[in-house]
N, C-alpha and C positions, 0 to 999 in steps of 0.2 A: 455450527460445525458443517452442516450441509452447504451453507452459503459459500464457505471457503473453497469448496470444490465444485462450484457451479459449472466450471469449464468441462468437467467430466460428464455432465448431464444437463444441458441447457433446455431440454424439451419438456421436462416435467419434474415435480418434486413431491415428496410425501413423507409423512411421519406416522409412527404408531407408538402409543404409550400404554404402559400398565403401571399406574401409580401403586397398585397393590403389591406388585412384585419389584418395583423399582427398575423397570426396563424401558428403554426408549430406543427405537430404531428409526434412522433417517435415511433418505435416499435422494439422489439426483439421477435423472434418467436421460440417457442418449437413446432415443427410440430407433431401433434397427428392425426388430421383428414385432408384428402386431402393433401398429401405430395407434390403435384405438385405446380407449380407457380400460379395456380388459387386460392390458399389459401393465397397468399402474402398479407401482411398488411404494411401500411395503405391501406384500401380497399374503393373504391368509389362505390356508387350505380350506376346502369346503366344509370340513368339520370343525374349523377354527382351532385345531390343535396346534398348527405350526404357523409361524410368521417368518417370512424371509425377506432379506434385502440382498440383491445379487448383482454383481458386476461381471460382465463377460458374455460368453455365448456357449450353449451346448449344441454342437453341430449335428449330433445324431438324435435330436429331440423328435424328429419326424418318425423314425422307426420305434423309438421308445413310446411315443404317443400311440402308435398302432398297437403295440404290444399291450399297453395299459387299457386301451379301448376294448380289446378282446377279453380283458379281465373284468370288464364291467364299469370302468371309470368313465366319467363324462367330463367335458371341458367347456368352459364358457367362451374362451377366446383361442388364439392361435400362437401364444407366446411360449418360449422355451421355459420360462419361469414357472408357469402353471404345470408344465410336464414334470419339472424338477420336484415340485411339491407332491404331485401324485406318486412319483417314483419313490420318494422318501417314505411316504405313507405306506406304500405297497411292499417295498423291499427292506426298509430300514435305511438309516443314513449311510453307513459305511458301504453296504452292498449297492446302494443307489449310486453313490459317488464313483464307485469302481466301474459302473456302466457308463458314466458320462464321458463323452469324447468332446473335449473342448478346452477353453480357457475360462477360469472362474475364480472368484473370491466371493464368498457369501457368508452371511450370519444367519443362523437359524435359531429361533426361539421356540422351545417346546413348552407350550403352556401347561400341559398335563404334568410333566415332571419338573417344571421350573428349571430347565437346563438350557444354557446357551452353548451353541457350537459355532466355532469359526473354522472355515474350510478354505484351503488354497489349492489351486490346480497343481498337476503333477510336476511341471517344469518351472513353475513360478512366473508364468506370463503376466498374470494379474497380481498387483500388490496387495498386501494386507498387513497393516501395522496394529499393534496393540500394546497396552500397558496399564498399570494401576496408577491412578491419580487420586490420592487419598484412599478412600474405600471403594472407589468406583473403577470398574474395568471399562476402559474406553478402547475403541477400535475404529479404523477408517482406512480408506484407500490411499490417503496421503497424510504426511505428518502435519500439514497445515490445518487439517481438521482437528487434530489432537491439540494443537496450539491454541485453537479457539475455545477449548474447554476451560471454564473458569479456574479450575484447580491446577492448570498446567504451570509448573515451576521447575521444569527439569533442568538438570545440570548437564553440561557437555561431558561426554564420556571420552576421556583422554586416551584410553586404551583403544577405543574405536577410531579415534583420530590417528593413532599410530598405524592401524590397519589401512586407513584411507591413504596415508602417505605412501605406503608400499604398493597398493593395488589400483589406486585412482577411484575406488569405490569402497563401500563398507559392506563386507560380507554378512549374509544372514547367519545368525539371528540378530546381529548387532545393528544399532542405529547410532547416530551421532549423539543421542540423548541417553543418559543413564536411566535404566528402568523402562525404556521403550524398546520394543523388539519388532522384527519382521517375523511373521509366521513362515517357517520353512516350507518350501514347495512339497506337495504330496502329504501334507499333515492336516489333522483335525485337532483343534484345541477345544476342550470341553470345560465348562465352569458349572459346578453344581450349586444348589441352594446353600446359602450361608458361607460361600467361599470368601476367602480373604487373599491378600497378597501371597503369591506362591502356591495357591491351592489349585490352580488350573492344571489340567492333565492334557498331554499331547500324545497322539498316536499317529503312526505313519500308515497310510492306506496304499501307498505306491512309493517305490524307491528307485531313483535313477541308478544307484549303485547296483541294486539287485537286477535291474533290467540289463545293465551292461554285463554283469557276470553271468546271468542266465543266457544272454545272447551268445557270448563267447563259448560257454559250455555246450550250447545246443546250436551249432552253426546251421546255416541254410543247407538243406540236403542236396540241392541240385547243382548244376554247373553255372558258370558266369552268365551264359545266355538266358538260362531259366530265371536266374536272379534278376536280370535286367527286365524281363517281361513282368515279373512279380512287382518290381519297383515301379514300373510304368503304371501298372494297374492300381497299385496302392496310392501312389502320389496323385494320379488322376482323380481317384475317388475323394482323397483329402481335399484337393483343390475344388472339386465340384461342391462338396458340402460347405466350403467356406465362401462360395459364391452365392449362397442363399441369403437374401436380404430384401427388405421392402423399401430400401433407399438406394441411391446411386452408389456404384461400386467401381473400384479401379485397382491399380497395382503400382508399387514402386518398381522402377526398372533402371538398374545401373549399367546393364550390358554385360555383367559378369555371369558366371555359371548359375549361381543360386537363383537370382531374380529372373534371369532369362528362362530358366526351366519352368518356374512358376507361371510366368506370363505365357509361355508356349502351351502349357496344359490348360490355362484359362481360355486362350483363344481357340484351342481345339474344341472346347465345349460351349462356345458362345456363338450365337447367331449374328451378333453385332460386333464391331471392333471393340476390343477391350480398351478402357481408358488407362493410359500409362503415363507416369510422371518421373521426371528426373530434373536435377539442377546441375548446372555446369559452372565451372570457374575458368577465368581467363588464364590462370596459371596452369601451364600445360601439365605439370607433374601431378596436379590434383584434379584434373578434368576427365571424367568418364562419360560426359554427355555425348560425345561423338560416337562412342561405342553403343550406348543405349539407343541412339537415333538409328543406327544401322540395323540393330536387332528389331526395333519397332517397325522399321520400313519393311523388313523381310517378313515379319509376322502379320503386318497389316493392322497394327493397333492404332487407336486414336491417341497420338502421342503429344504430350505437352512438356516442353522443356523451358527452363528459365535460367539464363546466365546471371549469376549473382556477382556483384562487385565486392571488392574487399570491404568497402564501407558498409554495405548491406549486411555482410556476414558479421562484421565486428559489432554492428548495432544490436545483435542478439545477446551479446555478452552480459549487459546489465540485467537481462531477464533471466539468466541462468539460475541464480540463487533461489528465486521464487518458483521457477519452473520445476527444478529438480528437488527442491524442498530440503535436501540435506547435501553436504558437500559431495560433488560428483565431478570427475575431471577427465572423462573420456572426451578428447577434443572433437570427435565426430558427433558430439551432442549438437554442435552448431549446424552443420549441414543437415542432420537428421530433423531438426526443428524446421529448417527452411523448406525442405522437401515436403514435410507434413503440412506446413502452412500453404504451400502451393497446391497440394492435392485437395485440401479442404475447401478451396474455392470452387471445386467441381464435384466432389463426391463426399460421402459420409463414412464409407468403409473402404479400407485399403488392404490389399494382400502384400505381404513382405516375404523376402527370401531368407530371413534370419534363421540361423540354426543349421544351415547346410554345411558350414565349415566344421562345426563340432561333430556332426554325424558322419561326414564323409572325408574327413582328414584334409581340410582346406587351408589351414593356416601355415604360413611359411615356416613357423617355428617347429612344426612336426618334422619337416624335411631337414631343416638346418640342424636341429638338435641331434638327430640320428646320425647325420653325416659327421658332425664334429666328434661325437662320442666314438664312432667307429674309427675315426682317425687318431684320436688322442687318448681314448679310454684305457688302452693297453699300457700306457706309460706310467711310471711311478708318479705319485702326487708331487714329490719334490721336484722332479724334472718339469712337470707341467707348470708348477708355480714359477720356476725359473724362466720358462718360455713366456709366461704371462708378464713377468717383470720386463722382459726384453721388448715385448710388444708395446708395453705402456711407457717405455723409456723415451721414445720419440715424441716430440710435441705434436699434437693433433694437426696443427697447420702443416707441419712437415709431412705427415702421413697423407694429408690431402693432396699435396703437390706430387708426391711419389705415385699415388694411385689415380691421379686425375686422368691419365691416358686410358684407363680401363673403362671409364664411363660409369663406374659404380656410384650410385647415389649415396651421399653422406659417408664417404669411405672411412674417414677418421672415426666416426661413431661406431661403424661396424668393427673396426680393428680393436677399439677399446672394449666393445661388447664381447668380442672373441676372447680378449685377454681375461675378462671377468669370468667367462664361462669355463675356460679350460683349467682354471685353478680350482674348480669345484671338485669336491672329494668323491661324489657319487653322481650317477646320471640324473637322478631325480632333482638334485641340486641345480642342474642346468635349467630345468623347467622353471623352478622357483626363481632363479636368477633372471630368466628372460621375462617373467611377468612382474617382476619387482621394479619399482622406480627408485624410491629411497631404500637402499639395501639394509640400513640399520635405523629404522624410524624411531626406535626407542631413544636414540641419541639426539634426535631432533625435537621430539615432543616432550615438553617438561612434564614429568610425572606420568608419562605414558608407558605402558608395558603391553606388548602385543599378546593377546590371548591366542590359544591354539584355534586353528580353523581347519576346514577340510583340506586345505592346501598344505598345511604344516604338520598335521597329525597323521603320521603314517598308518596308524591303526584304522583309519577311515578310508584308506586308499583302496581302489579296486584291485582285486587279484587278477592280474593279466600277464601274459607271457611277453608282450612287446612294449617297448618304451613309448612308441607312438600311441598305442591304445591307452596307456596310463595317462598321457598328457591330454588326449581327447576326452577321457572320462572326467578328469579334473576340470577341464573347461566346461563340460556339460553340467557339472554339479555346482560350480562356483561362478566362473566368468560369464557364462550364458545368462543365468537368471539375474545376477546382481549387477552386471554391467550392461550387456547387450539388450536384454529384455526390459530392464528398468529404463534405459535410455529411450527405447522406442515407445514404451508406454507413456512416459512423461511428455515426450515431444509430440506424439500424436494426440493424446487426450488433452494436452495443453491447448490444442486448437479444436477440440471436440471432434476428433477423427478416430474411429475405431480401427486398430491395426490387427490383422489376423495373420498368423504364421503357420502355414500348412506343414512345414517340416517338423515343428516343435509342438504345437498345441494339438497334434494328433499323436497320442502315445503309441498307437499301432505302427506308425511310421518310425518312431524312435526305436521301438523294440525290434522291428524288422532290420533297421540299419545296423544294429549291433550284432545281428546274426551273420552279417557279411564279413568274410575274412579281411584282414587289413590289406592283403595283397590285391583286393578288388577295389580298394579305396586309394591306396598310394601304390602306384605301379610305374616302374621305369623312371623314377624321379619326378613323376607328375601326381598332383593331388586330385582327389575327387574323380578318380578314373571312371567308376561305374556311373556316376551322375553325369559325367560328360558324355558317355555313350548314349544315355537317355536323351540328353539335350541335342545331340547331333542328329537325332531322328527328326528334329523340327527346325534346327538352325545350323547352317553350314559351319564347319570347323573354323574356316577363315575369319568369321565374324567374332569368334570367341577366343581363339588362341592368342594369348598375350600374357605378360607377367601380371600377377595379382596386384591390384591397387587397393589401397585403403580409402575409405570414405572420410576424408579429412580436410583440414585447412592448414595453411602455412603458419602455424602459431610461432614456430621458431623465429621466422623472419619478422613477424608482427611485434614480438617482444623486443626486438632490437630497433623497431621503427615506431609505428603509430601507437602501439600499446606500451611503449617504454615509460611514459610519464605515469600512466595508470598503474603499471607494475611497480614503479619506484615508490609511489605513495603507499601501496599496500604492503610493500616489503621494507619500508623505512625502518631502520634499526630501533629508533626510540619507540616507534609504534609497536614493534614486535615485543620489546621488553615491557611496555606498559600493559599490553593485552595478556601477556604471560602464558601463552600456549606453546611458543617455540623458542628454542635457543637460536638467537639471531646469527651467530657466527657461520654455521654451515650453509645457511640460506643465503646470506650476503656473499659468501665466497662463490657459490654457484651462480648467483645473479651476476657477479662481476665477470666470471669466466665466460658466461653466455654472451654478455654484451660485448666482450672483447673478441669473441670468435674463437677462443681457445677450446671450448667444448660446447656441444649442443645439449643444454640441460632443460629443453623445453618441457619434458614430461614431469620431471621433479618440480620445476618451478610452477607449472600449471596446476599441480596438485595443491601446492601452498597457496597460490593465488585464488583458486576456487574456494578454499576454506576461508581465506581472508575476505573475499567478496561476499561469501555467505554470512560470515560473522557480522560484517558491516550491515548487511540487509536486515539481520535479526535485531540489530540495535536501533533501527529507525522506528 
């Protein structure tokens, strides 16, 4: 099981067994802090009561260590793992975890009470899978470890597959396998002696929903300038803590607001030029490298960029099923892996700007949805549906010709998206529609029925006055951990690179951001207003002000060209019928329309293709 995830820890390995209690803990180590043998895992507490295997970083371990030294604890080495064990011994598990600032997934065996605890960090930066195989509870950082367990015979969960077609990822707690789960962020799972399937107990020690609602209920007491000063101080501290490492360190830099802010705060606190990395594409609409280069030059970083050819990018595709371990179809998975691979040639730790959009209102859909609802929400549903039929009446090719003079990218796609949105009965439906690829996945997956998730169960939604905050909170709870953070973790750890996210793996930044009024995030039709004001202290506005770009590749064009034969083989009708997971008709129809240029169905098709490629890899 540990050999299967050697890429997550190539520097050391270890195992601890108790035949008496039927417990085995295994570990692969990527050495970041305390490179000596005193950082080896599994690690036992000095009194041998606790045994831990821990993936991640506790960034405030230095201050916790000082506090524990004052209480009489002693330490053999300088690792954060040893501090964690002392903190758990001193304060108890839940109280200690609530003091940890960082990203973590760990298993703790209590020898005295014969109790196992599985713990995942607040926002889900680090993964943790678990499930019962026979009478054994197994757990790991990746599904490939569970597949290595001799009793693994899990069936594909068709309900989870339906979720995947809608979102491009499988939301927690579900996985692609029946009976195998993701531990939800901010939770502790406990298994007592003599436990059997279903006997495990879960408790929440921190809740994103509660953080959002508490922040909105208790807003920042000062004015915008005071909030800006507080944000500068808080983010500077978060970045400083994440620059602590005993190995080479750098940062991803796209030239956008989020990553440029992180790099600015790194360079402010570094005596030497910060190592920064970006990849570029020769396709202008997908290339951010020139913006990153300009920011790097202004800040004086040691910048490395690599222009990737389409062939190099496409060469990653066969690796995706193994890399992401279950079907995953965010197309930015390809450039994320490539930039991780580039960075790993030079550093072992990387800082990333992920999370800024969810905290400070960065996604275009926050602006677009509000504008649309303000324009059409007053109209009766019957009238809106009539307007939607009118927009859908014209052939997409015809719409493209009509709107070509506007310079709007993919105009026909946007018109059809608008038609789908305005026929929605309530404003929350707009958000679900915007984040859904297959709108009715139950009609595509044979025997699949979507379970309720945090996105579709209104009882779990955040109580908030504004639609934008509702969308941001849903992204924070679902899209961020299950798509963005999963993507970054697998891409970076796939090349033995540790990615740190100062916006998100510091819960104090998250909690502070939600105390800021929405008007300080989205102002005058501009996103991330207060974060931009912070960035402009370090980088001129002219280097940053431009339309938001996604970190992506031209999958739509590739499917019509160099990937066409690959796609045709995976979507061949007889193959779909033989495998028995999908009704072929809707898939073949969209494949035909995409190839003919009638509609751009790249996201729907990529979801199906990623499942098909994953299924093929499992059968080898």
